[in-house]
C-alpha positions in Angstrom: 20.1 -197.4 -112.1 17.7 -199.3 -109.8 20.6 -199.7 -107.2 21.2 -196.0 -107.5 17.6 -195.1 -106.7 17.7 -197.4 -103.6 20.9 -195.7 -102.5 19.6 -192.2 -102.7 17.5 -192.3 -99.4 20.6 -193.5 -97.6 22.7 -190.8 -99.1 20.2 -188.2 -98.1 20.0 -189.6 -94.6 23.8 -189.6 -94.3 23.9 -186.0 -95.4 21.2 -185.1 -92.8 23.1 -186.9 -90.0 26.3 -185.1 -90.9 24.5 -181.8 -91.0 23.0 -182.5 -87.5 26.4 -183.5 -86.2 28.0 -180.3 -87.5 25.2 -178.2 -86.0 25.6 -180.0 -82.7 29.4 -179.4 -82.5 29.0 -175.8 -83.5 26.4 -175.3 -80.8 28.8 -176.9 -78.3 31.6 -174.6 -79.4 29.3 -171.6 -79.1 28.2 -172.7 -75.6 31.9 -173.0 -74.7 32.6 -169.5 -75.9 29.7 -168.2 -73.9 30.9 -169.9 -70.7 34.4 -168.5 -71.2 33.0 -165.0 -71.7 30.7 -165.4 -68.7 33.6 -166.6 -66.5 35.8 -163.7 -67.5 33.0 -161.2 -66.8 32.3 -162.8 -63.4 35.9 -162.7 -62.5 36.1 -159.0 -63.4 33.0 -158.3 -61.2 34.4 -160.3 -58.3 37.8 -158.5 -58.4 36.0 -155.1 -58.6 33.9 -155.9 -55.5 36.9 -157.1 -53.6 38.8 -153.9 -54.4 36.0 -151.8 -52.9 35.3 -154.0 -49.8 37.1 -154.0 -46.5 37.8 -157.4 -45.0 34.8 -159.1 -46.7 33.6 -162.6 -46.6 34.4 -164.3 -50.0 32.2 -167.2 -51.1 33.9 -169.1 -53.9 31.8 -171.6 -55.9 30.1 -172.6 -59.1 26.6 -172.2 -60.4 25.0 -173.3 -57.1 26.8 -170.4 -55.4 26.3 -167.9 -58.2 22.5 -168.6 -58.1 22.3 -168.1 -54.3 20.9 -164.8 -53.1 23.4 -164.4 -50.3 22.9 -161.6 -47.8 24.8 -158.4 -48.4 26.4 -158.7 -45.0 27.0 -161.3 -42.3 28.2 -160.2 -38.9 28.8 -156.7 -40.1 31.1 -157.9 -42.9 30.3 -157.5 -46.6 29.6 -160.7 -48.5 31.0 -161.2 -52.0 29.4 -163.9 -54.1 32.3 -165.3 -56.1 30.3 -168.1 -57.7 31.1 -168.7 -61.4 28.8 -171.0 -63.3 30.6 -174.0 -64.8 33.7 -173.4 -62.7 35.8 -176.4 -61.5 38.2 -176.7 -58.6 41.0 -176.5 -61.2 39.7 -173.2 -62.5 39.7 -171.7 -59.0 43.2 -173.1 -58.3 44.3 -170.7 -61.0 42.3 -167.6 -60.0 41.6 -168.0 -56.3 45.0 -167.0 -55.0 44.6 -163.7 -56.7 41.2 -163.2 -55.2 42.3 -164.2 -51.7 45.2 -161.8 -52.1 42.5 -159.1 -51.9 42.5 -159.8 -48.2 39.0 -161.2 -47.4 38.6 -161.8 -43.7 36.9 -165.2 -44.3 36.9 -167.5 -47.3 34.1 -170.0 -48.0 34.8 -172.7 -50.7 31.7 -174.4 -52.2 33.0 -176.2 -55.3 32.8 -179.8 -56.6 29.6 -179.9 -58.8 31.6 -179.7 -62.0 34.0 -182.5 -61.1 34.0 -186.2 -60.3 34.8 -187.8 -57.0 38.0 -189.1 -58.5 39.1 -185.7 -59.7 38.2 -184.0 -56.4 40.5 -186.4 -54.5 43.4 -184.7 -56.3 42.2 -181.2 -57.0 40.6 -180.3 -53.7 43.6 -181.0 -51.5 45.8 -179.0 -53.9 43.4 -176.0 -53.8 43.0 -176.0 -50.0 46.7 -176.4 -49.3 47.4 -173.4 -51.6 44.7 -171.2 -50.1 45.3 -172.1 -46.5 48.7 -170.5 -46.7 47.1 -167.3 -47.9 44.0 -167.2 -45.7 43.8 -169.2 -42.5 40.2 -168.3 -41.9 38.2 -170.7 -44.1 35.4 -173.2 -44.3 34.5 -175.7 -47.0 30.9 -176.5 -48.1 29.9 -179.9 -49.5 28.1 -180.3 -52.8 24.3 -180.4 -52.9 22.1 -183.2 -54.1 23.5 -184.7 -57.4 25.0 -187.8 -58.8 27.8 -189.2 -56.6 27.2 -186.5 -54.0 28.2 -188.8 -51.1 31.4 -189.8 -52.8 32.2 -186.2 -53.7 31.5 -185.0 -50.2 33.7 -187.7 -48.7 36.6 -186.5 -50.9 36.0 -182.9 -50.1 35.7 -183.6 -46.3 38.9 -185.6 -46.4 40.7 -182.7 -48.0 39.3 -180.3 -45.5 40.2 -182.5 -42.5 43.7 -182.8 -43.8 44.2 -179.0 -43.7 42.2 -178.6 -40.4 39.4 -176.7 -42.2 35.8 -176.8 -41.1 33.5 -178.8 -43.4 29.8 -178.1 -43.6 27.1 -179.8 -45.8 23.6 -178.4 -46.0 21.0 -181.2 -45.6 18.3 -180.8 -48.3 15.1 -182.8 -48.6 14.0 -184.5 -51.8 12.6 -182.1 -54.4 15.2 -179.4 -53.8 16.6 -179.5 -57.3 15.4 -178.7 -60.8 14.7 -181.4 -63.3 18.4 -181.7 -64.1 18.9 -183.1 -60.6 21.8 -180.7 -59.9 20.8 -177.0 -59.7 18.7 -176.0 -56.8 15.1 -174.8 -57.3 13.5 -172.0 -55.2 12.5 -174.5 -52.5 16.1 -175.7 -52.3 17.5 -172.3 -52.1 15.1 -171.3 -49.3 16.8 -173.9 -47.2 20.3 -173.8 -48.6 21.0 -170.1 -48.5 19.9 -169.4 -44.9 21.7 -172.5 -43.6 24.9 -171.4 -45.3 24.6 -167.9 -44.0 24.0 -169.1 -40.5 27.0 -171.4 -40.6 29.2 -168.6 -41.8 27.9 -166.4 -39.0 28.7 -169.1 -36.5 32.2 -169.6 -37.8 33.2 -166.0 -38.0 31.8 -165.4 -34.5 34.3 -167.9 -32.9 
């Protein structure tokens, strides 16, 4: 009986841990469902905007792009923000050909945050090779400040160089990201967005 009394706190603790673990995994599943729903919604919006625009500039990206307040037009061409939070290069390898088939006049690819340097060495060349055949007028944008940014950008630039596509990285000062060290804060976007728009304007003017 004495041993049983001593074991009760451990049993209660074990049950609590199992409960917390179950709650955590359920939360992760719910977040996954929300991300999938958001991605489907964003893809629908992007396709709708492409259907209504004539020879637009299509900016493909992840949450960094989605959060950017891009200008409505650059050089007289409509700009479509095709950023999808959480998107990977592999995600866009699946959906981007259909988007590019909407005949944008210029395609900007700003992906890589949701991948590793190792995965980008494989996925980025595959995406660029596929899209280059559909749209010769393109540019590639490096990732912003984050873990392994230099290694990621080296992989992205190598893939762009292989396809003869212009690579551009926006230099950002320290303090340009939120506390997570990935997503840009307002100060970061005040530098990033105008710099990106200016580079696009320069490239389409050539």
